[in-house]
N, C-alpha and C positions, 0 to 999 in steps of 0.2 A: 627712235633708235635705242630704246631701253633694252638692256640685256636680260637674259634669263636670271642671272645672279641678282640683279637689282630687283627684279620682280619677286624672286624667291626670298630675298631678305625681308620682305614685308610679312611673309608667312612663317619663316623659320622660328621665330620666338614662340610660336604657339604649338609646335609639333613638327613632325616629319613632313617635309615637302616632297611628295613622291614624283610629281611630274609638272612640267611647265610647258605651255604651248602659247607662243606669241602670235597673234593675228595682226600682222603689221598693217594690212590694208584697212583694218577697222580701228586701229589704235586701241586694240583690246588684247587681253591675255587670259588664259585659263590656267588655274592652279589647282592641282589635286593634292589634298592633305591625306595623311595616313588613315585618319579616322574622322568620324562625324563630329566628335566632341572638339577636336582641334579646329575643324572648319567653323563650328559654331562660335568658339572662343574668338577666332580671328574676325569674323563678321561682326560679332557683338562689340568687340573692342573698337573697330574702325567705324562703327556707328557713332562713337563718341569722340574719336580722335581722327582727324583727317590724315590719311596716308599721303605720302608724297615721294616722288622720285625726282631727284635733282631740283628740288624746290617747287615742282609743279604738283598740284593736287591729283590724287588718284582715287577713284570711286570704286568701292568693292561691294559686291552683292553675290547672292547665291546663283549658281548656274543650274540649268536643267540637266546637264551631263552628270552621270554618276561615276564615270571613270574616264581617264584619258589613256589612250594608247599611242605613245610616241617612242621614237628611237633616236637617241643622240649619241654620236660617237664620243662626245666630250665627257660622257658619264655624268652629266649634270641632272639626270633624272632622279637620282636617289638622294635621300636626305643626308646620308653620310658624305656623298660627294659634295653636296652643296655646303654643308657645314664646315668642311675642311678646306674649301677652295679659298685661295688668298683674297680674291675679290670680295667674297662673302664677309671675311673678317673686317674689311675696310668699311663695310656698311653697318657694322655693329660697334657699340662702345667697347673699349677694352674689357670692362667688367662683364659685358654681355658675352663677348667672344670667349672669355675664359670659362664662364659658367656654362656655355654651350657644350664644351667638353668633348671628350672622346666617345660619349654615349651616342653620338650621332644625332643629337637634336631631340632628345626626349622632351615631351610637352612640358612647358614651363608656365602656362596660364597667363601670359602677357609678355611684354618686353622684358627680357630676362633679368633676374636678380640672383645674387648668391644665396645658397641655401642657408648659410650661417649669417645672413644679414639681420637687421633689426626687426624684431617682431612688433615693437611699439614705435610709432612715429609721433613726433611733437610738431604740430601744425600751428603756425601763426598766420593770422589773416591781416594783411595790410590794406589800407584804403577801403575799409568795409562800408560801402554805401548801401548795399542790399543785405537783408538778413541772411545769415548762414545758420542752418539748423542741423539737427542730427540727421534728418532725412536727406538733406543735401549732401552732407559729408558721407553718409553711408552709400548713397547712389554713386558718388564719385569713386570712393576707395574700394568698394566691393567689386569693381570691374577688374581689379588686379589680384584678387584672392579672397579668402574667407575672412570677413571682419568679425572678430569675437566681441569686442567691446569698444565703445566710444565714450569719452568723458570730455565735456566742454566746460570752459571757465573763462573768466576775465582776469587778466593780470596786467597791471600798469596801463589800465584803460584800453587794453587790446584783447579782442576775442581770440582765444586759443583752444586747441583741442589735442587730446591724446587718442590715437587710433591704434588698437591692438589687432594684429593679424594672427592667423593660426600658425604661420611659419615665416621664417626670415626671408625666404625667397620672394614672397609676396610683398613684404615690407620694402625690400630694396627695389623691387620692380616699381611699386607705387612711388617711392621717393624719386627714382630716376625720371619717371614720366611726368610727375605732377609738380615737382619743385619749381617755383617761379611762374607757374601758370595762373591765369585769372579764372576765377569761378564764373564771374559775369563779365560782360564787355567792359574792358578798361577799368575794372575795379575788383576788389576782393581777391587780391593776389596771395597765393599760398607760399609761405617760406617753410620748408620742411626739414627737420633735423632728426637724426636717430636718437631715440631716448635711451637712457641707461636703465630704465625700469624693465623688469622682466615680466610683470603682469599688472593688470589694472584691477582694482577692486570697485565694484559697483554695488552699493548697499541696496538701492531700490531703483527701478526703472522709472524715469520721469523725463521732463523736457530737456534736461541738461546732461543726462547720462543714460546709457543703455547697455545692458548685457544681452547680446543676441543669442547666447547659448541657453537662456531661460525660456521656458514655454510661453511665458506671458510677454515676451519681448515685443510682439507686434500688436498687443492690446492697448498700449499706451497711445493716447491721441495727441498728435502734435499739429495743431491747426496752423502754426506759422510756417510749416515746412512742406505740407503736402502738395504745394503748388509747383514743385520743381522736379518732378520725377519723370517728365516726358523726355523722349529721346532728343538729343541735341547734336548739331554738327560739330566740326572739329576744333581742336585746340591749335593755336598758332598766333603769333604776333600779339595784338592787343585783344583779340577775340576771347570770349569766355567759354568755358566748357559746359555751362548750363544755359545755352543760348536758345531755348525754345525748340519747337518741333522742327526736325530736319527738313530742309528743302521747301518749306512752305512760303514761297515767294521771297524774293530778295536774297542776295548772296550773303552767305556767311553767318547770318544771324536770325533768319526767319523774318516773317512779316510783322510790322507793327499794327496791322489792320486785322480786326476780328469780324467774323460774320456771325451775327446773332439771329436766330430764328425762333419762332413760336412766341413772339411778343404779344401782349394784350394790346391790340391796336386801338381799342377804345379808351385805354387809360394811359398809355405810355407816349411821351413826347421826347424829343431830343434832350430836353432838360433833365427829365427823370433818368434817362440813360447816362447822361453826363455825371450826375451826382452819384449814382450807384457804382459805375465803373471807375469813377474818380477815387474811390476808396483804395484802389489797387494800382493806380498810376495816373498820370496827367493826360486826360482825354483832350485830343487836339480837334477832332472833327467827328460829327455824328451825321449819318445819312440814313433816314428811314426810306426804303425803296418805294417809289411812287406807285408802282403797279403791284407791289406785294408788301403791304404796310405792316405785316407781322414779322418783317425781316429788316435788319439794319446792318450797316457797316460802321464800325467804330475804329477810329485811328488813335492809337495810343502814342505816347512820346517815344517809346523804344520797343523793340521786339520783346525784351524781358518783361516789360510791364504788360504787354499783350498776353504773354504766356501766363503771368501771374493772375491776371484777371480771368483768363479762361479756366484755369485750374480751380480758382476759388468760387467762381460764379456759375460754371456749367452745371445744369440741372437744378439750380436754385429756383424756387417758385417766386415769381415777380408779378404782382397783381393777378394772382390766380392762375398763371401759366408757367410751366416749367421751361426755363431757358435752355436752348441748345446752342453751344458756342464752338466754333472752329476757327482756325487761323485762315485768313483770306489769302488768295494769291495776289491781290492788289497790294501795292507798296504804299499807297496813299488814297485818301478819300477826296474825290474831286468836288469842287464847289460848282453849283449850277451856273451855266453861262448866262450872260445878260439876256433877259427876255425869256429864258427857259422857265416853264411852269414847274413850281416846286412845292407850293402850299406850305412853306415853312418847315419842310421835312429835313432840310440840311442846315446844320448850324456849325459855325467855326468858333471853337472855344480856346483857340491857341493863346489868346491874350487874357484869359479869365484869371481874376485874382483868387479864385477858389482852388487852384491847383495845390495839392498837398505836398508834392515832391519837387517843387521848383528849386528849392534850396539844397545844394549838395550837402550830404551828411545830416539831413533833417532827421529828427527823432521819429518822424512818421515812418521811416523805413524800418524801424525796430518794433513798430506796433501794428503790423499787418496781420489780421486774424480772419478766420473763416466766418461767414455769416452764422449767427446764433441768436437765440432769443434775447440775449443780453447786449445792450449797447452802452458805450462810454460817452459821457457828456463832458465838455470842457469849455473854458472861457465864460463861466457863469458869474455874473456880478453878485456882490454880497446881498443886494436888494431882492434877488429872485428867490422865491420860496419853493420848498418841496411840493406844496400843494399846486402852485402854478405849473410846475413842470409835469406833475402827474396829469393834471387836467389837459394840458397841451398835447401830451403824447396819447392820452386816451382818445382824443378827437380824431387822430390819424392812424393809430395802431391798435385800438381796442383796449381791453382791460389790462391794467398794470399788475403784474404778479409780485414785483418787489422793487424797492428803491433804497439806495444807500449812498450817503455822501462819502467821498474818499477823503480820509483824514489828511490834513496838511502836514508836510514833512518839515522838520526843523522849526525855526522861530516863525510865529504867525505875524508876518508883516502885513501892513495895509494892502500892499500889492498882491500878496498871496491870497488874502481873504477876498479880494476882488477878482480873482481868477480861479474860482472853485471848480471842482470836478465831481462827478457823480456817476453812478451806475443805475440803469433802469432795466428791469427784466419784463419783457412782454410775453404774451401767451404762446407765441410760436416764432420760429425763424421767419416765416412769411410776414408776420405782423411787424417784426423788428425791421425787416428790409423796407417795408412801406413807411415805417416811422422814420427811419434814417433818411430816406429820400425826401420826405416832407419836412423834416425838422432841421436837417443840416443847413447852416447859414440862416436859420430862423432869427429874426431880429428880436432880441430880448428887451433892450432899452436903446436909447439913442446911440448909434454908432457901435453897438455891441451885438455880436452875432454868435449864436450857439454853434459849437463844433461837435459833430456826432460821428462816431466810428464804431465798428464792431468791437466788442470787448474780448479780452483774453479769456475771462471766465464765461462758462456756458450757462451758469445760473448763479443766483445770489444765495 
């Protein structure tokens, strides 16, 4: 029983709504926008934010129709009639209704904002469990307008950012839609305020700041953030707006299960898969398919972790084969039934002590990097020498290109000296991947095990 006005309210902020046709027998509606750019903006926006009418989700996609021919005596077919209708005003925030104005609904590029709104937003991230990078912020905020510059920093032990838009309307639009929203599921909540600054100064493009107006703005590599650019379903409640690929199994947040193909079936077992994918999340179960042993299902702890692993490991060479990873439609990996032939191809790792992310707020969340020739070693006892580590890694990963101890910070206590860290560079990313899988949790001395992860540095 949704009305034309309620349907049109979804499209009005993006441009003129020319016609509405409600197909009540199908629980569907057709909406015609004034131009293609308005329709594109509408669909793109609702790929990231779940539309709703009266609290119920509404799914929006392109139609095969190029034009609607309807006649309504109420005059509700024109954007001017829709924008001025009293019911339309009730479906818009006061600030949105006023900015919609007498212009009859000129395109505003998102849920509307005042043209004289803030061009710079101050963003503070609460409960930051997963890393938030420039790429993540740019992906989110660029849906509401042209982002010129982003500067990130830490203040009072809190991650914060300044985001500069090209116009005030985009700034107020983004603030209205994003303030209080979670970036990820039940964490990384954004508190957004208007900044009094008029412009941001970016001296050089790097991992902490970027000027998108510069020609080199897309040449800076950010390994910690490229994993979060995939489309995601909507905002609302505790759900996050960076929730994995839309609709891939499981409601609201995507599937925690990955489908991995093109495995080297002669070299890879569930254990090797667990160690590699465990760099990006807590692997719960691994099933190598009995009749297709170059393919496996991997269940991560959360859909976000599955998305992270997919984006970092897709097309990575693993024991000579390039991995191809997609999100599975399965919501979990089933264990074999009693008596069912499995040949050890399915393993449950849910109780493994090797999970890197089992502790909320772990520093491991802040040290997620793409596979590279350089790996980071930690938990090294004082008795272990550089020569021993070089020889151990050469046996599993080939020639060592470089080695460096990481200097201890602060006072050199006995505890610090017995928990040393180092960097090792191997000959290629493929060799580094193999070395990580072989050497993570390698026993160095009695009850002391080596911890290995990919390093932030690509080379030494």
